[in-house]
C-alpha positions in Angstrom: 58.7 4.8 33.0 55.0 3.6 34.0 52.4 6.6 33.4 51.2 8.4 36.4 48.2 11.0 36.5 50.0 14.2 38.6 48.0 16.7 40.1 49.0 20.3 40.1 49.6 22.6 37.3 49.1 19.7 34.8 45.8 19.3 36.3 44.0 22.7 35.1 45.3 22.2 31.5 43.5 19.3 31.1 40.3 20.7 32.7 41.0 23.7 30.1 41.0 20.9 27.3 37.8 19.2 28.7 35.8 22.6 28.6 37.1 23.3 25.4 36.0 20.3 24.0 32.8 20.6 25.5 32.2 24.4 24.0 33.2 22.9 20.6 31.1 19.9 20.9 27.8 22.1 21.9 28.7 24.3 19.5 28.3 21.8 16.9 25.0 20.6 18.5 23.8 24.2 17.9 24.8 24.3 14.6 23.3 21.1 13.3 19.9 22.4 15.4 20.2 25.4 13.3 20.7 23.5 10.3 17.4 24.6 7.7 14.5 21.7 7.8 14.6 19.7 4.6 12.2 16.6 3.5 14.0 13.4 4.0 13.3 10.0 2.8 14.1 6.2 2.7 15.8 6.3 -0.5 13.1 4.2 -2.7 14.1 4.8 -6.4 10.3 5.8 -7.6 9.6 8.2 -4.6 12.7 9.7 -3.3 11.2 11.6 -0.4 8.3 8.8 0.7 8.9 7.7 3.9 11.3 8.7 7.0 14.5 7.4 8.2 15.5 6.9 12.3 12.5 5.6 13.5 10.0 2.4 13.1 6.7 3.0 14.2 4.9 0.3 15.7 1.1 2.0 15.6 -1.0 4.7 14.5 -4.1 5.9 16.6 -6.1 8.1 14.0 -9.0 10.3 15.2 -11.3 12.1 12.6 -14.5 14.3 13.3 -16.6 14.5 10.4 -19.2 16.9 9.9 -21.6 15.5 7.5 -19.5 17.7 4.3 -17.5 16.0 2.1 -16.1 19.5 1.3 -15.1 20.4 4.6 -12.1 19.4 6.3 -11.9 17.1 9.2 -10.6 18.0 12.8 -8.4 15.0 13.3 -5.7 13.9 16.3 -2.7 11.0 14.6 -0.8 9.9 17.6 1.8 7.5 16.3 4.2 5.5 18.6 7.3 4.2 17.2 11.2 2.9 18.5 14.2 5.2 17.0 16.5 3.5 15.2 19.3 6.4 15.6 19.4 8.9 18.1 17.4 12.0 16.8 17.7 16.3 17.7 14.2 16.3 15.1 12.2 13.8 13.0 10.4 13.9 9.8 6.6 12.8 9.5 4.6 12.7 5.8 2.2 14.7 5.7 1.0 17.4 2.7 -2.4 18.4 3.1 -4.0 19.8 6.1 -3.1 22.4 8.9 -1.4 21.4 11.7 -2.5 22.7 15.6 0.5 21.3 17.5 2.8 18.5 17.8 3.8 16.8 21.2 6.6 14.5 21.6 6.2 12.2 24.8 3.4 14.8 26.3 5.7 17.7 25.7 5.0 20.4 23.1 7.3 20.2 20.2 8.6 22.7 17.4 7.2 21.8 14.0 7.6 23.1 10.3 7.2 22.0 6.9 9.9 20.9 4.1 8.6 20.0 0.9 5.8 17.1 2.0 7.1 16.6 5.0 6.1 17.7 8.6 9.5 18.2 10.5 9.0 17.8 14.4 12.1 19.4 16.7 11.0 17.7 20.1 12.3 20.0 23.3 14.8 16.8 23.8 17.0 14.9 21.8 15.5 11.0 21.2 18.3 8.2 22.4 18.5 5.7 19.6 16.2 2.7 20.9 14.5 4.8 22.6 9.9 4.3 22.3 8.6 7.4 21.5 5.0 9.0 21.0 4.4 11.7 18.5 0.7 13.4 18.7 -0.5 16.0 15.9 -3.6 17.5 16.1 -4.3 18.8 12.8 -7.2 18.9 9.9 -7.5 16.6 6.9 -8.8 18.2 3.7 -10.8 16.2 1.4 -10.8 18.3 -1.1 -7.4 17.5 -3.7 -5.2 20.0 -4.0 -3.8 21.1 -7.5 -1.3 18.6 -9.1 -2.3 16.3 -5.9 -4.3 12.9 -6.6 -5.4 10.2 -3.9 -6.2 10.6 -0.4 -9.7 11.0 0.6 -12.3 9.6 -2.0 -15.3 12.0 -2.1 -18.5 9.8 -2.7 -22.2 10.8 -3.4 -22.6 10.5 0.2 -19.4 10.6 2.4 -15.9 10.1 2.3 -13.7 6.5 1.1 -9.9 6.5 1.1 -7.4 5.9 -1.8 -4.0 5.9 -0.7 -1.7 4.0 -3.4 1.1 4.8 -3.9 2.0 7.7 -2.5 -1.0 9.3 -0.7 -1.6 8.3 2.7 0.3 11.4 3.7 -2.5 13.4 2.5 -4.8 12.4 4.8 -2.5 12.0 8.1 1.3 12.2 9.0 2.7 9.3 9.0 5.7 7.3 7.9 3.8 6.7 4.5 6.2 4.1 2.7 5.4 0.3 2.7 8.5 -1.1 4.0 7.3 0.7 7.6 4.2 -1.5 8.5 2.5 -0.6 11.8 -0.8 -1.4 13.9 -3.8 0.9 13.3 -6.5 1.8 15.5 -8.9 4.3 14.2 -11.7 6.4 15.3 -14.5 8.3 13.5 -17.1 10.8 14.8 -20.0 11.3 12.2 -23.7 12.4 12.8 -25.4 9.5 13.4 -27.4 9.3 10.1 -23.9 8.1 8.8 -21.8 4.7 9.1 -18.6 4.1 9.5 -16.3 1.0 8.3 -12.8 0.9 8.8 -10.1 -1.8 8.2 -9.9 -4.6 10.8 -12.8 -5.0 13.4 -15.1 -3.2 15.3 -14.0 -2.3 18.9 -17.4 -0.5 20.1 -19.5 2.3 18.8 -20.3 5.1 21.5 -23.5 7.7 20.6 -23.2 11.0 22.4 -25.4 13.6 21.4 -26.2 13.3 17.7 -22.9 12.0 16.4 -21.3 8.8 17.2 -17.9 7.4 17.2 -16.9 4.5 15.6 -13.7 2.8 16.2 -11.5 -0.6 14.1 -8.4 -2.1 15.1 -6.2 -4.1 13.1 -5.1 -7.5 14.2 -2.1 -7.6 11.4 0.4 -4.8 10.6 -0.5 -2.6 7.7 1.4 -0.4 5.3 -0.1 3.3 5.6 -1.1 3.2 1.6 -3.4 0.4 2.1 -5.4 2.6 5.2 -9.4 2.2 4.7 -12.2 4.5 5.9 -15.4 4.6 4.6 -18.2 6.9 6.0 -21.3 7.4 4.3 -25.3 6.6 4.4 -24.2 2.7 4.4 -25.2 -0.8 5.0 -23.1 -3.2 6.4 -24.0 -6.7 5.2 -22.7 -9.6 7.2 -22.0 -13.1 6.2 -19.7 -16.1 6.9 -16.5 -17.0 5.2 -14.4 -20.3 5.2 -13.8 -21.4 8.7 -16.0 -19.1 10.3 -14.2 -16.0 9.0 -16.5 -12.8 9.5 -17.1 -11.1 5.7 -18.5 -7.8 6.1 -19.6 -5.7 3.0 -20.3 -1.9 3.1 -22.6 -0.7 -0.1 -25.1 2.3 -0.2 -27.9 1.3 1.9 -30.2 2.1 -1.3 -28.6 -0.8 -3.7 -28.2 -3.5 -0.8 -30.9 -6.3 -2.6 -29.7 -4.9 -6.2 -25.6 -5.7 -5.0 -26.3 -9.1 -3.0 -25.9 -11.7 -5.7 -21.9 -9.9 -5.8 -21.8 -9.6 -2.4 -22.9 -13.4 -1.9 -19.4 -14.4 -4.2 -16.6 -13.7 -1.9 -16.8 -16.9 0.2 -16.6 -19.0 -2.5 -13.8 -16.6 -4.0 -11.9 -16.6 -0.4 -12.0 -20.5 -0.9 -10.9 -20.9 -4.3 -7.8 -18.4 -3.1 -7.2 -20.3 -0.4 -6.9 -23.7 -2.2 -4.2 -22.2 -4.1 -2.1 -20.4 -1.7 -3.1 -21.2 1.5 -5.3 -19.6 4.7 -6.7 -16.4 4.3 -4.1 -13.9 6.1 -6.3 -11.4 8.0 -9.1 -11.3 10.5 -11.6 -9.8 7.9 -12.8 -9.1 4.4 -15.6 -7.4 2.5 -16.0 -4.9 -0.2 -16.5 -1.4 0.0 -18.9 -0.5 -3.2 -18.8 3.5 -3.3 -20.5 6.1 -5.2 -17.7 7.6 -6.8 -15.9 7.8 -10.3 -12.3 6.8 -9.4 -11.1 4.5 -12.9 -9.7 2.5 -10.3 -10.3 -0.2 -7.5 -7.7 -0.9 -4.6 -7.1 -3.7 -2.2 -7.2 -1.5 0.9 -6.4 -4.1 3.6 -9.9 -6.7 4.8 -12.1 -3.7 2.8 -11.3 -3.7 -0.8 -12.4 -0.2 -2.7 -14.8 -0.9 -5.9 -16.7 1.5 -7.8 -20.5 0.5 -7.3 -21.0 1.1 -10.9 -18.8 -1.8 -12.0 -21.4 -3.9 -10.8 -24.3 -2.3 -12.1 -23.4 -0.7 -15.6 -24.3 -3.5 -18.6 -20.8 -2.8 -20.2 -18.9 -5.2 -17.7 -19.1 -8.9 -18.4 -20.2 -10.7 -15.4 -17.1 -13.1 -16.0 -14.7 -9.9 -16.0 -16.3 -8.4 -12.9 -15.5 -11.7 -11.2 -12.2 -11.8 -11.9 -11.7 -8.1 -11.0 -13.2 -9.3 -7.7 -10.3 -12.0 -7.6 -8.1 -9.5 -8.5 -8.2 -7.3 -5.6 -9.0 -10.6 -3.0 -5.8 -11.8 -4.4 -3.5 -8.8 -3.4 -5.1 -9.6 0.5 -1.9 -12.0 0.4 0.1 -10.6 -2.2 0.9 -6.9 -1.5 -1.0 -6.7 2.0 0.0 -9.6 4.0 3.5 -9.7 2.0 4.3 -6.3 1.1 7.2 -4.4 -1.2 10.0 -3.6 0.3 10.1 -0.5 -2.2 7.8 0.2 -4.9 9.9 -0.9 -7.1 9.0 -4.2 -5.9 5.0 -3.8 -6.9 5.5 -6.0 -9.8 5.3 -8.7 -7.5 1.9 -7.5 -5.9 0.2 -6.9 -9.2 1.8 -9.6 -11.0 0.5 -12.0 -8.9 -3.0 -10.6 -8.3 -3.2 -10.6 -12.5 -2.3 -14.1 -12.3 -4.8 -15.6 -10.0 -7.7 -13.4 -11.7 -6.7 -14.8 -15.0 -6.3 -18.4 -13.2 -9.9 -18.0 -12.0 -11.0 -16.9 -15.1 -9.9 -19.5 -16.7 -11.1 -22.1 -14.3 -14.9 -20.5 -13.6 -15.6 -19.3 -17.0 -13.0 -21.2 -19.6 -11.1 -17.8 -20.4 -7.7 -19.3 -21.6 -4.8 -18.0 -19.5 -2.1 -19.6 -22.4 -4.3 -16.8 -25.2 -3.8 -14.0 -22.5 -0.3 -14.7 -21.9 0.6 -15.2 -25.8 -1.1 -11.8 -26.3 0.8 -10.4 -23.3 3.9 -11.9 -24.6 3.1 -10.1 -28.1 3.2 -6.4 -26.3 5.7 -7.2 -23.9 8.6 -5.2 -25.3 6.5 -2.2 -26.1 5.4 -2.2 -22.6 9.0 -2.3 -21.6 9.9 0.3 -24.0 7.0 2.5 -22.4 7.0 1.9 -19.0 10.2 -0.2 -18.5 10.7 -3.7 -17.4 8.4 -5.6 -14.7 11.1 -5.2 -11.4 12.4 -2.0 -12.8 9.3 0.4 -13.7 10.2 4.2 -15.3 9.6 6.8 -12.7 6.2 8.0 -12.1 5.2 11.0 -14.8 5.6 14.7 -12.7 2.2 15.2 -10.7 1.0 11.5 -11.4 2.4 9.3 -8.9 0.2 6.6 -9.9 1.5 6.4 -13.2 4.0 3.8 -11.9 0.9 1.2 -12.6 1.5 1.0 -16.0 0.7 -2.5 -17.9 4.5 -3.8 -17.5 3.7 -4.4 -13.6 0.3 -6.0 -14.7 0.2 -8.6 -17.5 3.7 -7.9 -17.9 4.7 -9.2 -14.3 2.3 -12.3 -14.7 4.1 -13.0 -18.0 7.1 -13.6 -15.5 4.8 -15.9 -13.4 4.2 -17.8 -16.6 7.2 -18.2 -17.7 9.1 -19.2 -14.4 6.0 -22.2 -14.3 7.3 -22.9 -17.8 11.0 -23.1 -16.5 10.2 -25.0 -13.1 7.4 -27.0 -13.7 3.7 -26.6 -11.8 4.3 -28.7 -8.9 7.2 -26.4 -8.0 5.5 -23.1 -8.8 2.5 -23.9 -6.5 4.8 -25.0 -3.9 6.2 -21.7 -4.2 3.7 -19.7 -4.3 2.6 -21.4 -0.8 5.8 -20.7 0.9 6.0 -17.2 -0.1 3.2 -16.0 1.3 3.6 -18.3 4.6 7.2 -17.5 4.8 6.5 -13.4 4.5 3.3 -13.3 6.1 2.7 -9.7 7.9 6.2 -8.7 6.5 7.6 -7.1 3.6 9.6 -8.6 0.7 12.2 -7.8 -2.1 12.3 -9.1 -5.5 15.6 -10.8 -4.4 13.8 -12.8 -1.9 11.1 -14.0 -4.5 14.4 -15.2 -6.6 16.3 -17.1 -3.5 13.1 -18.9 -2.8 11.8 -19.6 -6.2 15.7 -21.0 -6.4 15.6 -23.0 -3.2 12.0 -24.3 -4.4 13.5 -25.7 -7.6 16.5 -26.9 -6.2 18.9 -25.0 -9.1 20.0 -20.9 -9.2 17.4 -19.6 -11.1 19.1 -15.9 -11.2 20.2 -16.0 -14.8 16.7 -17.1 -15.8 15.0 -14.2 -13.9 17.4 -11.3 -14.4 16.3 -10.9 -18.5 12.7 -11.2 -17.3 12.5 -8.8 -14.9 14.9 -6.0 -16.0 15.9 -6.9 -19.7 14.9 -4.4 -22.4 13.5 -6.9 -24.7 11.5 -10.4 -23.4 13.3 -13.2 -23.4 11.7 -16.4 -25.3 9.2 -18.0 -23.6 9.9 -21.9 -22.2 8.3 -24.1 -24.0 6.8 -21.9 -26.6 9.5 -21.0 -29.0 6.9 -19.6 -31.8 5.9 -16.5 -29.4 6.8 -13.3 -30.9 7.0 -9.9 -29.1 6.8 -6.6 -31.6 5.4 -3.1 -30.9 2.1 -3.8 -33.6 1.1 -6.8 -31.8 -2.2 -7.6 -30.2 -2.9 -6.3 -27.2 -4.4 -8.9 -24.4 -8.3 -9.3 -24.3 -9.2 -7.4 -21.5 -8.1 -4.3 -23.3 -11.5 -4.5 -25.4 -13.4 -4.3 -22.2 -11.8 -0.8 -21.2 -11.3 -1.5 -17.8 -8.4 -2.8 -16.0 -7.5 -4.2 -12.7 -5.1 -2.4 -11.2 -5.2 0.7 -9.1 -3.2 3.4 -11.0 -4.2 1.8 -14.4 -6.6 4.4 -16.4 -9.6 2.1 -17.7 -8.6 2.9 -20.9 -5.4 0.9 -20.8 -6.6 -1.9 -19.0 -6.0 -5.4 -20.3 -9.3 -7.2 -20.5 -9.2 -9.7 -17.7 -8.4 -7.5 -14.7 -9.2 -4.8 -12.4 -8.1 -1.7 -12.5 -5.2 0.3 -10.3 -5.1 0.5 -6.4 -8.2 -1.9 -6.0 -5.3 -4.3 -6.8 -3.0 -1.7 -7.9 
């Protein structure tokens, strides 16, 4: 007998069943809403609670008001525009060092609380999957570091700068603080008239009202939160033209402009040199920010790399060494900024390449042998792997020292992997690979597996077996073409150690290899 819907007594039980199901669903929703807020993350192996699931940020609009005192919190408003990637009753933002005054979602007041280093926001209506949403947070941004927190604002002699790598942008503003979620940025800073403000990207106006000026900057390319930069100080902005008419602007203490000019004048030539190796510069502008601060590192903040001024003024650092540090940070604009790591375990792709081009520049310009440096790195590689893990699987950061992932194994140890690869596939194929890598992944993120696949395609053969021990092995494999090279715990360090300064963001200068830069500046 075919099925038929019968009216009458069977209809009322059906309605009751529907009502019961609806009541059950409401109960589940109420239970979910009542569940305690908890910190979330995107599953990064090194930083489990960094980033947040459920949405994809398209843009940040950051507004800061600076009083003129760099030990007082800034008033701030952060507006995040994002697409939801799943249905959300509430969402988490990374934010851990400021006071939240209010939160709005799509123009309506939203409830909020904290959980770990997250700001947990509950809108007054659920957000469907695939919806466009705008979150506005009124808050303070504290430039004085809390105990156990490093990074974020850097207090300089005359103002502030930023150093957000690797896990510190959320100490400055609410965000999805993971490099896998890049976004466009607009930055507005209001400061007293005797200050100059410069940020990532290009200027979009300066409006004076009373005794204060509001400076606006916008990026033309997506950027990871860890690469944000804002300089507030009594600064001079020095402008010149780079290759192909590229606007180059440097930010230096006004009193030191003349003394620093010989260093600033080097940047256009360094850009041209790197373009000859890997292709066109990937952004809308570039420059160096020379800060009067003691950080122990330099940092590749996008389009405006952060340096300590002392690097350029102290006679302890040879000119060739300072040159190579500048190139390290510049290299990151391609490797790390334009092509960002999908996870922090992929950071060797940033630092290995920046160290590679730093060393290649020193060889071509100053006759500092790359082979000698790589041989010394090979000798120390087993010890580096034991202490910090292999290049593509670095050990987790030490408690309270988030930037301690920036160890020698991801600098010279990772450059050593690239040297072995060039030995394995030959220089022409290696150079094609480098150009293809930054071209194919421009303005995006990429993984170690992506690099292995592209290297294999470029070489015309599967290189998985080659890369596995070099990237993940506890011991350093034999170096192709150099069967005499030995690695051991008592091996000599690479030459740059004797200068006491390094080229990556988080490495302290005491551990730095001799040709490099220090930590974030090319972290």
